[in-house]
C-alpha positions as CSV (number, residue, x, y, z in Angstrom):
1,M,-5.5,-16.5,-11.3
2,L,-2.1,-16.0,-13.1
3,T,-1.0,-19.5,-12.9
4,E,-4.4,-20.7,-14.2
5,W,-3.6,-18.4,-17.4
6,G,-0.4,-20.2,-17.7
7,M,2.1,-17.8,-16.2
8,D,5.0,-19.0,-13.9
9,V,4.1,-16.8,-10.5
10,I,6.6,-16.5,-7.3
11,S,5.3,-14.6,-4.4
12,I,7.4,-13.3,-1.8
13,D,6.9,-11.4,1.4
14,I,8.4,-10.6,4.8
15,G,7.0,-11.2,8.1
16,P,5.3,-14.2,9.8
17,E,3.2,-16.6,7.6
18,P,-0.4,-15.2,7.3
19,E,-3.3,-17.6,8.1
20,D,-5.3,-17.2,5.2
21,L,-2.9,-17.8,2.3
22,V,-4.5,-18.6,-1.2
23,Y,-1.1,-19.1,-2.8
24,P,2.5,-20.1,-1.6
25,V,4.4,-17.3,-0.2
26,R,8.3,-17.5,0.2
27,R,9.7,-15.5,2.8
28,Y,12.8,-13.1,2.3
29,D,14.7,-10.7,4.4
30,G,13.4,-7.5,2.6
31,L,16.7,-6.4,1.5
32,H,17.9,-8.9,-1.3
33,I,15.3,-10.4,-3.7
34,P,16.4,-14.2,-3.6
35,F,16.8,-14.8,-7.2
36,P,19.4,-14.4,-9.9
37,D,19.7,-11.4,-12.2
38,Q,17.3,-11.2,-15.2
39,S,14.6,-13.8,-13.7
40,F,11.5,-12.4,-14.4
41,D,9.5,-10.6,-17.1
42,V,7.3,-8.7,-14.6
43,V,7.6,-7.5,-11.1
44,F,4.4,-6.7,-9.3
45,S,3.6,-5.1,-5.9
46,S,0.3,-4.1,-4.4
47,N,0.3,-1.3,-1.6
48,V,4.0,-2.4,-0.5
49,L,6.1,0.7,-1.5
50,E,4.7,3.1,0.8
51,H,6.0,0.9,3.8
52,V,9.6,0.6,2.6
53,D,12.3,2.9,4.1
54,E,15.0,2.2,1.6
55,L,12.6,2.5,-1.4
56,K,15.3,3.2,-4.0
57,A,17.4,0.2,-2.9
58,L,14.3,-2.1,-3.2
59,L,13.5,-0.9,-6.6
60,N,16.9,-1.4,-7.8
61,D,16.9,-4.9,-6.5
62,A,13.5,-5.4,-8.3
63,A,15.0,-4.2,-11.5
64,R,18.2,-6.4,-11.0
65,V,15.8,-9.3,-11.3
66,L,14.1,-8.1,-14.3
67,K,14.8,-9.6,-18.1
68,P,15.7,-7.0,-20.6
69,G,12.5,-5.3,-21.7
70,G,10.7,-6.5,-18.4
71,I,8.5,-4.0,-16.4
72,M,7.6,-3.3,-12.9
73,V,3.8,-2.9,-12.0
74,H,3.1,-1.0,-8.8
75,V,-0.4,-0.4,-7.2
76,L,-0.2,2.3,-4.6
77,P,-2.7,4.0,-2.3
78,S,-3.7,7.5,-3.6
79,A,-4.0,10.9,-2.1
80,T,-7.9,10.4,-2.5
81,W,-7.3,7.3,-0.2
82,R,-5.7,9.1,2.3
83,W,-8.2,12.1,2.6
84,W,-11.4,9.7,2.8
85,T,-9.6,7.4,5.2
86,M,-8.8,10.5,7.5
87,L,-12.5,11.5,7.2
88,M,-13.5,8.1,8.0
89,H,-11.3,7.8,11.1
90,Y,-13.6,10.3,12.7
91,V,-16.6,8.3,11.7
92,W,-15.1,5.4,13.3
93,V,-14.4,7.6,16.4
94,L,-18.3,8.4,16.5
95,Q,-19.1,4.8,16.0
96,T,-16.9,2.9,18.3
97,V,-15.7,5.6,20.9
98,V,-18.9,8.1,21.3
99,F,-21.7,5.4,20.4
100,R,-19.7,2.5,21.8
101,R,-20.7,0.2,18.7
102,K,-18.4,-2.5,18.4
103,N,-16.9,-3.4,15.0
104,T,-14.3,-6.0,15.2
105,E,-13.5,-5.4,11.2
106,T,-12.1,-1.8,11.7
107,P,-8.7,-0.7,13.1
108,G,-8.5,1.7,15.6
109,P,-6.5,2.9,18.9
110,K,-6.9,0.9,21.9
111,I,-6.1,1.7,25.8
112,H,-3.4,-0.4,27.1
113,K,-3.6,-1.5,30.7
114,P,-2.7,0.0,33.2
115,Y,-5.1,2.9,32.5
116,S,-2.5,5.6,33.4
117,P,-2.7,9.1,32.4
118,Y,0.1,8.4,30.1
119,N,-2.0,5.8,28.3
120,L,-5.2,7.9,28.2
121,L,-3.0,10.7,26.9
122,R,-1.9,8.3,24.0
123,F,-5.4,7.2,23.4
124,G,-6.5,10.9,23.1
125,W,-4.1,11.5,20.8
126,A,-4.9,8.4,18.5
127,I,-8.7,9.2,18.5
128,G,-8.0,13.0,17.8
129,F,-5.5,12.6,15.0
130,P,-5.2,9.9,12.1
131,H,-2.1,7.8,12.2
132,A,0.2,7.6,9.2
133,H,-0.3,4.5,6.9
134,G,3.2,4.1,5.8
135,V,6.8,5.1,6.7
136,Y,6.0,9.0,6.5
137,A,5.7,11.3,9.5
138,N,2.1,11.7,9.7
139,A,-1.3,11.2,8.0
140,F,-1.5,14.9,6.7
141,A,2.1,14.5,5.2
142,E,0.8,11.5,3.3
143,L,-1.8,13.6,1.4
144,Y,1.5,14.9,-0.4
145,F,3.6,11.6,-0.5
146,F,0.7,9.4,-1.7
147,S,-0.3,11.8,-4.5
148,R,0.3,10.9,-8.1
149,R,2.6,14.0,-8.9
150,R,4.9,12.9,-6.1
151,W,5.1,9.2,-7.1
152,E,5.9,10.2,-10.8
153,K,8.6,12.6,-9.7
154,F,10.1,10.0,-7.5
155,F,10.2,7.1,-10.0
156,K,11.9,9.6,-12.6
157,S,14.4,10.6,-10.1
158,A,15.3,7.1,-9.1
159,G,16.1,6.5,-13.0
160,Y,12.8,4.8,-14.1
161,T,10.6,5.4,-17.3
162,L,7.0,5.7,-16.6
163,I,5.0,3.5,-19.4
164,D,1.6,4.3,-17.8
165,V,-0.3,5.8,-14.8
166,K,-3.7,5.5,-14.4
167,P,-6.3,5.5,-11.3
168,V,-7.5,1.5,-10.6
169,G,-11.0,2.9,-10.4
170,V,-12.3,1.5,-7.1
171,F,-12.9,3.3,-3.8
172,Y,-12.3,2.0,-0.3
173,T,-11.0,3.4,3.1
174,A,-8.9,1.7,5.7
175,Y,-11.6,1.5,8.2
176,K,-13.9,-0.9,6.1
177,L,-17.0,1.1,7.3
178,L,-18.2,0.6,3.7
179,H,-17.6,-3.1,3.8
180,G,-20.9,-4.4,2.5
181,L,-20.3,-2.6,-0.9
182,D,-19.6,-4.7,-3.8
183,V,-17.0,-3.8,-6.7
184,P,-19.5,-2.2,-9.1
185,Q,-20.7,0.0,-6.3
186,R,-17.1,1.0,-5.4
187,K,-16.5,1.6,-9.1
188,K,-19.3,4.1,-9.1
189,L,-18.1,5.7,-6.0
190,A,-14.6,6.0,-7.4
191,A,-16.1,7.8,-10.5
192,R,-17.6,10.5,-8.1
193,L,-15.2,10.5,-5.0
194,G,-11.7,9.4,-6.7
195,S,-9.8,6.1,-6.9
196,S,-8.3,4.9,-4.0
197,C,-5.3,3.6,-5.6
198,T,-3.2,4.5,-8.5
199,L,-1.5,1.9,-10.9
200,F,2.2,2.8,-12.1
201,V,4.0,0.8,-15.0
202,L,7.7,1.2,-15.0
203,K,10.7,0.4,-16.9
204,A,14.5,0.7,-15.8
205,S,16.1,3.3,-17.7
206,A,19.3,1.2,-17.5
207,P,20.1,-2.5,-16.7
208,R,20.8,-3.2,-13.0
209,S,23.0,-5.7,-11.7
210,S,24.0,-7.5,-8.3
211,D,27.7,-6.2,-8.9
């Protein structure tokens, strides 16, 4: 869509090539964005930063490739998403483990053969406690780490100015148990249950370089 609007877009990612690409993606090492200083007007990410260990280093490299006056736009899962995904985990347990309803679209724990007591114990732990989504210790810790207040505090401490912060205004969970809902319905749910992600617009307080 952005290219159709006349913009020059370059997409980068780590890991293997996905099978359902709709736009070319350039592979990179996850450490150094492979472009010179001051290359872009905007750096955008969606549901990425919560998976990054060296987050300040990544943000600094993203700021390095921004032109003077450029901005970053990051969409991140909210504490609301974490809370409802935790609850949906137990709905998933009821559907797929207790009632044995197969749903190939939803993630969930599996027993790895052989069926040893250790593997069964791991399976019991997995269905009893929702797993962490990002790099944080557990799902309960993510209730704080995904909160708007925490992200604002982190960005400011890393040397970035917040230009705008707002809920995206759609509702979803990780388990896709409501996969039949369209966007207008998800917007109505978000108005009542909370937005599942938050949009942050940032500007570097000082220019960054590769030196």
